[in-house]
Each structure stands twice: as C-alpha cells, then as structure tokens.
N, C-alpha and C positions, 0 to 999 in steps of 0.2 A: 796112166793109174788107170786102174782095172774098176770095174761095175762095182764091185765089193768094197776096193778103198773108198770108192768115192760115198758109197752110202755110210761105213763107217762114221768120214771128214764130216759130214753132215750129224752124226749121231741120230739116223735114222734108224729104225726097228722095222724088220723086216717081217714082223708076225702078221700081219695082214696081206703077204705079198708072197705069191707061188713061191718055193725055193725048191722047185723039182728042176733038177739038174740037164731037161729039156725041155724049159720054156725059154722064151724069149724074151731077156726083160731090156728094156729102154728107158735111160736116162735124160731128161731132156732141161733146159733151165725154165724161165721166170715168163719167156717169150715162145716158149714150147717150139725151141728149137735141139734136137737132138744132139747131147756131147756124151753120151757114151752107149755101146752095146756090148753083148753078148756075141760068140761064134754063130747064136742058133739064127741069126738075122738071114745068113746063106739059105737055110732048110725052108723057115719059114716064108722069109719072101725075097732069097733067091739074088740077094745081094750081100756086099762084104761090107766089113763094122765100117772099113773106111769109107764105104761109099757113102753110106746113111748118114756120118756124123755131120753136123751144119747145115744139114735138110730139118725145113719146119712140120713137124712129127704127119699133118695132115698131110703128107705128099705120100709116104710110102703105105701110109693106112687110111682108108675109110671110115674113118670113127661115127659120123653118122649121130649119132641123137647123144652118143656117150662124149662129144667134144665139149660139149657145152656143159658138159656135166665135170667135166677133166678141169674146165675153162673156170669154175662154180669150188672146188677144190672138195669137191667131191669124192671120199673113198668108197672106194666099191668092188665086190668079189665075186666072181664065176658069172660075168653079164659074156653072151653071143657075141661073135664080134666074125664078121664073114670076110675071107682073103681069099681072092684067085678060088671063089666060087666051094670054097672048104670053110667048113666050119670050125671056127677055134673063139674059144671065151678068155676074159682078160681081168688081172686084175688092176687096182690103180690106188693110191697112195702118195699126196704130196709129201715133201720135206721139206722142213724149213729150220734157217741156221738162224741163231737169236735175236727168235721169233719172228724173222721175217721169210716172206716165203719165196722159193726159191726153186722153182722145177716140183718135178714128181718122179716117182718113179712105176711103169708102165710094164708089167709080164703076160708073156700072152701064150696061153697053151692048147693042147688040145681035150676033145673031148674025154678021154681016157683017164684025162689028170686033174679033171674038174672035181672036187672035193665037196663043196658047199652051192646046192642048187639052191640056184636065187629069182627072186620074182622080175620075169620081166622087165625092163625098165621103161622100154615104148607103153606099157601098162600103167607103170608106175608116172609118168609124165601125162600120160592123158586124167588121172586122178591129179596131179599136181593141178590139171587145165580147172577139170573139173571144181574141185574148190578152192579155185582162187590161190593155189601158191604158187611161192615166186622162192628162184635158186638158192637166193641170198636168206630165204628161214630156215630154222632150225630146224629141222630133219634126220630120221633115222626111217631105214626098213627096214625088218627082220624077216625073215620065210618062214612057213609053216610050222619050221623046228625050233623058232625062234632062235634063228642065228641073223647077226648082225652083217648084211650084206651092202648097205649103205649108207651112211652117215657122214658129215659134215663136221668143222670143226665147233662152229658154234652152239651146234648140242651137246658137243665131246666137252668143252669149255664149263656150260651147267653143271657137269659130273666131276668137275677139276682132273680130265685127263682127256689124253691124247687120240685123234681120230684115227690115227694111224694103229694106234696100241686095241683100240676098240672094236673091229673091223673082223670079222669074221668069226668071234667069241659067240659065246652062249649069250644073249642079252642077263640073265637073269646073274649070272658071273659079271657083268661087264658095270650093272649095277649095286650100288651099295647096297648093303641086306638087308638094313633099316627100313631101304624104301624101296624093294621091288620093282621092276617094271609092270605096267599094267598089258601092255600088249598083247601075250600069250592069252589074256583073257578073254580082251577081246576076240582074238580068233577063239575062241573055245563060244564064245556068246553071239559072236556075229551080228552085234550091238556097238557103234560109235561112240565113243562119250569125249563130250566137246565142251571145253573152257570149263575143265573139272581142277581142282588144285591139287598140287604133286609137291611132296619137299623133296626137290634136289640138294643134294649135296648140301646143306642145311640151309638154302634159300626156299622160300616158299613160293613156288612158281603156279603158272595157270598153262595149262597143256590140252589138247586134243589127241585122240587117239581114232583111229578108222581102220576097218577091215577091209580089206583088199580081195574081191574076189573076180573069175573070170570063168564064164560057161556054169557058174553058180558049183563053181570049185576054188578052196580059200587058197588063196598063193602067196598073202602074209600077212602084215597088217603095217601101216604104218604112221608114227607118232609127230607133232609137231608141238615147239616150247611158242605158245602165244606171248605171253611175256613172263621172261627169267625173273622177273622181283612182282608179286602181288600188289606191291604199292603200286609199282608203274597202271596196273588197273583203273587203283583210287584216283591218282592224280589226274586221268586220262576221262572220266568220271566229272571227277569237277571244273576242269576245262571247258566242258561240252556242259556245266551245270545251267552255263548264262542262257542258253539257246532253251531249254525245255520250260525255262521259267523256274524258279523260287516257289520253295513248297510255306504253303499256306503257313505253319507253325515252325519256328526257327529248330532244329534238333539242340537239344540239350546239351549245353557244355560241357566238355568232361576239364576237371583242371589239371593243367603239364605239371606232371611232378616233377620233372625231371630225372626219373627212375626207370626211361627206356636203354633197350640195350642198342646201344651203335656200331656193331657188327656182329659178321655171322661167320658161317667156315668160308664162304666165299671171299670174306678179308685175308687171309689169313695166304699169302703169299709163298709161294715154295714146292720146288717139283724133284727137290733132296728125298730119296726113298726113307729116310726117317720122317720126315715132315709130312709125308703120304700115309704114312703108316698112323703117326700122331693123329690125321684129320680122319681117319677115318677111326679111329678109337674115337675121335671127337661125337662122331655123328654118332657111337655105336651106344656110350656111356651117356648123352643126352636125356635120353628116353628114361634110365632109369634115375634111382631119386634120389642116391647113394652121396654122400660128401666129397670132393674132390681136392687133392693135394697139387697145386700148380709149384713146381720149383723150376730155378734155371737161374744165372746170371741176371742180373740189370741189364732192362732192354734191348731181351729178348722178345717178349710179347706176350710173358704171362696174363696182364689183362684182354687182352687178343681172343686166347682161350678163355678165360673167363665169357668173357660175350659171348662166344660164339655155341660155349655148351647150353647158357640159355637160351639163345635163342633159336635152337635145333628142339631144346625140350617143349614137354607139355604145357612149362610154364613161360612161355615166350610174351606172352600178354597180359603178364601178370609183372610186376615193377622187378626192378633189376636195379639192388641197392648197392653200391661201392661206397667200402672203409678203408679208408688210408692208416694203419695202425699208428704207423710212426709221425702222422702229422698232429694226432690230436693229443692236448695237453694230459700229463697222467690225470690229474685234479677232476678233468672235465669226462674222460672215458666215458663211467659209467653213466651219466645223465645223459650223455652223445649217442648210448649202443642203447640202452636199454629206456629211457625216458624220463620222464618227474613230472610226479604230480604238484598239485599249484603249491605255496608255500615249503617246500620242500628244503630249500634253503636260502639264502638271504642269497637276493636277484635276481630269484627265479621268476619267467617267466609268468605272468599270472592268467590262468586254466591250465598251469604244466606245457609239457611237451610231446609229444609220441617217439619214441627215441628210431633209432633204423634201422632192430628187428621187425617190432611193429611195423613199419613204411613197408618192409619187405615179404609182409604178412601173403601168402600163394605163388611169392616170385623166388628170389634168387635175392641172396646176400653174398658179395664180395669180400672177404677180409684181405687186404694185400697190404706187404708184409707183415704177417701174423706174427711173425719173432721178433716186433718191437712192444710186442703187448706186454704189459708187467705185469708180474705173477700175481698180485691179488687179483688183478682181472681176468688170469687167465681160470680159475678156478670158479670165479661166475661165469664166464663162458659155458665152460664147461658142464656147469647146472642147466643151462638152457639147452643147448644141446641133448642133455639126455632127458629132460623133463618135457622138451617142447614146449615152454612156457617162461613169459618173464613177469617178474613184478617193475615196477617203475621205482625208482627212486623215492622216498617217500612216503610209498604205498602201500597198503596190504595184500591188495588181490591181485592173482596171480591173471595172466592173458593167455590163449593157447596161440600155439604157431602153427603156422606149415612154413614151413622153409625149404629150402637146398641153400648147403654151406660150400660156397669154395674158397680155399683159403690157397694165399702164396705168398714163394720168402723165396730171397735173395741168397739163402748162407741156409749151410747141413744147419736141419734141423735138430739129428740123428745126434749131434755132436751135441747143442746144448741142452738136449735130453741127458747126455753123459752130464757133462757138469753139472744139471740143477738149475739149469737157469729155464728151461719147458717144461713145464708137466706131461710125464709120460700117457699118463690117461687122457688129456688132452690130447697130446701128439697121436695113437691109436685113432681117435674118435676124429680127427680130421682127413687123418691118412686114410683114407676104406680106399680108394683109390687115387694111384699118382700118374703122374703126368711132368717127365721132366724133357727142357724147352731145351731144344742143344742150342748154344751160344755162335753167333754167325760164322765166326771163323771155321765152325768143323763142319758145313753146310754152304761152302764156299759158292759152290754152281749157282745159289738163289741169290747170290750179290743181282745177276744178270738183270732178274724177274724182279726185286725188288727196285732197282734202282730206276729201270723200265716205267715200271710203278709211280715213283716219287717223283718222275720229271713229266710225264701225264698231269701228277695234281699239283705242282709247281706250276706246268704251261697254264693252265686254268686258273690259278693264286694268281699270278706273277702279269700275265696276260702276254706271255712271251710263246715262241715256234721254237724250242730249239730239241732239235733233231737226232739227239743222243750226244752220244761222249768220243771223243780220239782215240786210237788203239793206245796208245801211250798214259792218255787219262784211264780206260778200262785197266792196263794192265796195273795201274796206281792202286784202281778201288781191290783187284784182287791179289794184289800183294799184301795190303794193308791187316790188320789184323783183331782191328775195333774192338778192345775193351771195351766200349760202351756198344758194342753189338747193334742191333738195326736204328735205336733211336742215336745211336753216333754218324748213323752212315747215312741216315736223315739230315741230320746237321750240316754234315760234309756237302751233301748237295745244295742244299739248299745255299749256303754258304756261296758256292758255283754259280746258282744262280745271280745271286749277288754280285758276282764279279763278270758275270763272262759278256762276253760281246756278242757271242751268238754265231754261225747258227749250231755249232757244236761246242761241250762243254772241255776245256784242254787243262793240262795240270794243273798249269800254274794260276787257276779258275780255284783250284781246292784249299783249304785249309794247310797256313805252312807246316804244322806239326805233322801232318801225313805227309810232305812232300819233302821235308827234312829229313825223315827217318828211314826212309823207301827210296826216297829219288823218281825220277822218271818210270823206269824199269823195274818195278818190287820184286818182281818174280825172281830177277837174279840180287835182288838186294843181299841175301845173306849166300854170298859163293857157294856154289858145288862142287865137287872134291873135281882138281881139273885134271885131264888127260897127262898124266905122268908120263913120259919116256914115249908117246906115242910121235910126238913132231921130230923128235931122234929120227923115228924108221922112216921119214922119208928118203928116196932113194933107193932102200933095201925092200919094202913092201908095194905091194899095189896100192895103190888109190883107196881102190873100196875097200881091203880091208881095215887099213888107216881109219877111215872115215867111220865103218862100222864098229872100229874098235872106240873112237868117241863116244859115236851115239850109247854105245854098252854102258861105259862109263857112266853118262853124263844121266842114263836110265836110273842107275845104281845111288848115285849123289841126288836124285832127285826122290827117289823112295826113300833116303836116308833122312834128307830134311822134312815132309813130311809125314816121321815116324811111320810109313808102311802104307799109308792109306795113299789107296792107287787113284783116287776120286780128283782128291788135291791135288795128286802129280801129275793127272794127266791137266786139271786146269789152271797149273804154273807152267807145264811145255808148252799151253796150246793148243792141246787134238783133245778128240774125243775120247772117251771113257774105251769106247771096243778098241779104237787105234791103238790105247796104249798098251790093250790086254794085246792083241796082236804082236806087238813089238815087243813084251818079256817073251812071250812064248819063242817066238823068234830065237832071241837070246838065251833061253831055258832060264831066263830072269823068276826065282821065286820070292 
C-alpha cells in the first residue's frame, strides 16, 4: 500500500500537509515507528523506503523540540528542521481512525517549497514556559498574516472541527463568521487579552490571547482556552468559596423555574456535511430574532436544535419554555398557553395563573408538535404572534410580550395547509426560517460518533467501563435503518448495556428486532447483485481480471442499493469516501 492509499484508508485530510511531489512523506504508527514513506527518502535522507520502514521516527531524523509536539499530537506547518547540515521545513498532522489516534503524517521539503512563514517554535516554547502553559492545553498559533501554523485537537474541538483541516488556513476562515478570532486584533494592538469570554461554536468559553514578539518584531499570536465552558469557572469559584470565607450577606436566591436550556450547539453530534452546515446555520440565525420552523422525523433531535438556537442567542440568559402541543388537552390549551385570571372558570386557581407565553417573556418559547394544535387555537396563536401581546383567559387587559418562537413538526405542514387542517397565515408566520433535520439513515457516518457519545454517557450512568463494540456489532448498527432515528439508537445502546457482560458490546446484546431483521452482518442483509458469469471464467481469464470484475459489479450493486449515495456506499463497504472515489475512477463508474 503506498502513502496515498494509506491516507485514504484513514480518511485523512491532506489540506494541512504539503502536497508537493518533491517532498518526503513519512507515515508512522502510534508508537512513532515508520510504516511507509515515498521515494524522496533517498534524496533527502540517503536511505531507501525499505531501509526506513520499522525504524523509530527519531532514528533517521533529529526532530529536537518538534518531537514533543508530535507526541502531543499538535498540528504544525512550515517549521525548520536541520538534516545533514541543510535547512529543511516540515508539516505535521496526526490522523485518526474511528476517533482513536493512529500515528500521523510528516512532510519534509526544501526552503523554496515553503509557502507559510511561521513563528519559530523555539520562541513559542519559550513563551509557553513563561506563561506556565503545558502541551495538553487548548492552544492555537497564527503567524503575522493570520495563518494558523500550530493547533491541537483540543482547541479544534471547541470549534467543532478537525485540527488537520484548520492548519494552514486563515484564522478568520477557520472560525465561525458570527464570532471571528481576535488574534489579528491582538497583533495589531500588541496587547494581551487575559481570561476574556468568547463564544466558540455556541459555547461560552473563557480564553486568553497573547501577541508574540521577537526583538521588537511581531512574529505571531497565541490563543489559549482556559475554560471550554464558562460554567466551569463558576463551579471552580464555588469550590474555593469555603477557603475565602462566607460573605456577610447571603446573595439573593433566584427562583428556579425549570426554564433553562439544557443543550447547546456542542451537544449536536455529527460530522456529516449536512449536519455541519446545519450547525453553522444554527449559530448564524441564533443572533437574529426571527421565528424558526424545525422539521424532521420523530427522534432526529429537533428539540436539541431548539435549545442550541436559544443557547447561542442574545436571549440565552432569559427563559427557554418548552410546550408539547400534543400533550395538552384541547380544553386546557388556552389557559396553559396564555394563562387565566382569578375566577376565570370553575376550579381555577386562586389568584390566576401565568401562561407559558408570559413565562417566556424576553426569552424563547418552543412549540413542539405544532401540527397537533387545534384550529381554534391556531387563530389565537396567530394573533399573539402578530400583535406580540397576550390576553389571559377571563381577562380584559393585554400584556406585551418580547419572545422568539421556535416551532417543530414531524409531519409536512404544507400538506396540512393544502387540506385546510393548518392555517396558511400561521404557517407563514412560523416558517420565517426553515431548518430540516435529516433522519439518521441519511447520515450513517454519524452513527459511530453518536454511539461513542452514548457509550460514554451510559458508562457514567451504569458505572461500567464498556470499551466499544465488536466489529459485527458495528456492522449491525451501521446497517439498520432506524425508523425511530437517534432516539431508537439510544434505546438500542441502553438495552445492550443492560445485557452485556463486557468489555465490548456484542450483536447478541442488542434488541431482538434489530438482530432478526438484519442478522450479524447487516451491510450484506439486502444482497447486492451477484457477479453472474464471472466464476465460469476461472481458467479462461487471469485471476486479476476476474477479481476486478467482481469488484466492479460489487461497487455497482452497492451504489444501486444506496440509490447512488456514495457516502452510504462507502460506509456499507467499510472503506473511506476517498477510497471509494478512487475505485470508481479506476473502473470509470459514474
């Protein structure tokens, strides 16, 4: 397997690595032993690839300070490296397989191939020592042009990205447009910004930024995340409160209304291109006041997006009130939504009751399953949205409202509008911004990430130490269609936790209806077309031709099975997406 095949097999992105044909590419395993390299090894190191494979990385190369950064899985670009007295430069990026680090790629090239001027890392390491930073911190370094020249995955996680996709990019292009990086500002002013709040991917973080100077010249800027969640700072303050004594006066206790958001954009798990785009859109629209309509099948996570929109908005410290329109009896809905005054009806609570809309004043109200709202209530809701005021049941005075409305539906409201079951004017009032959440079967590559997250959660809840799934169990989960979407996947994993004997979840641990429908190898549950006639060619054609014919028909059959969806086809075949594209190009399959 050559170096490019190896990269494709790991689904590795080469954006951060020099792709010059004259550069030496070395790939190595988690133990830093060389597992492959290209022919440039002879020109640069004086050794053939077969002489290098199996050697520790630091044996043919004296990496010095770069070795520590490689061991800590930092991505870096354009760093000087002395080889046999000659100046070279190198880029490094770790790659991963199923979330587990599995070595990396080191590119070494000459001065004239250097495209990114970087701050010298010895100066950076000196700065780290001065500020008591450690290698496992969440760090980013940019050069004077704002190009990211060093970053680790911990920092990239805060932006919901991969470190090797950010390295070498302009920092403004790598950050969300709604919350750009201030590192260029720090270089312009020359002033450090310590322990400042910053919204990263919908999460309120605490960060520090430092300009880097050498002999009075600006050589870059360094960013560090002190706390990924500002609530960590509050918990830390509470922890040390006992050591600094109690305040003379107790702070005024605020009433817990239960109307706080539980999730933010970081809670939305997904590496699928559609999901990444949805999260970017969520952060963008969160800053605006417009109403949002979330659509998607049951269990896709519509409520999660509603929480995330509120959490990333300017209303995040105000109430987030959730209403399930299908769960409220029709005769009680008006009182529940708009409240009532004292004596409004028999059995009414003395003093009246504040409705959900008033409770959400200055915040966000989430109307789940809006399609189930009775028609007479649709008219009342429309008036509230138009006039931005509410009149309690039995009352005469109106009360002004400042709210944002997010509605969700698992049925097509357009069809209900066409049949007269949902008001057209209300539909357009709600559908200012429309977000459609895809079902899990259309983003199968996210099954791994969601399952890993669920395993971590259930390990805490069940006090277990489940390490993962067997290969057969992974095939089982990847091949199932999930009519109940993420909710069904969660139930399946929870069921397996109750049945397992550990340390890996097996096929037998999962619910029977999944096992019965797809068996132990669901990716082949619906057979792809068999290679008709090829077996009869044995002895008539070379084995290589026969095998290529079988592979070609298998690729075509899998694409037919997935309706032409190449991402799903790659998942079913157990290969990376770049690997699939390479095979399709080889056989000229469109």
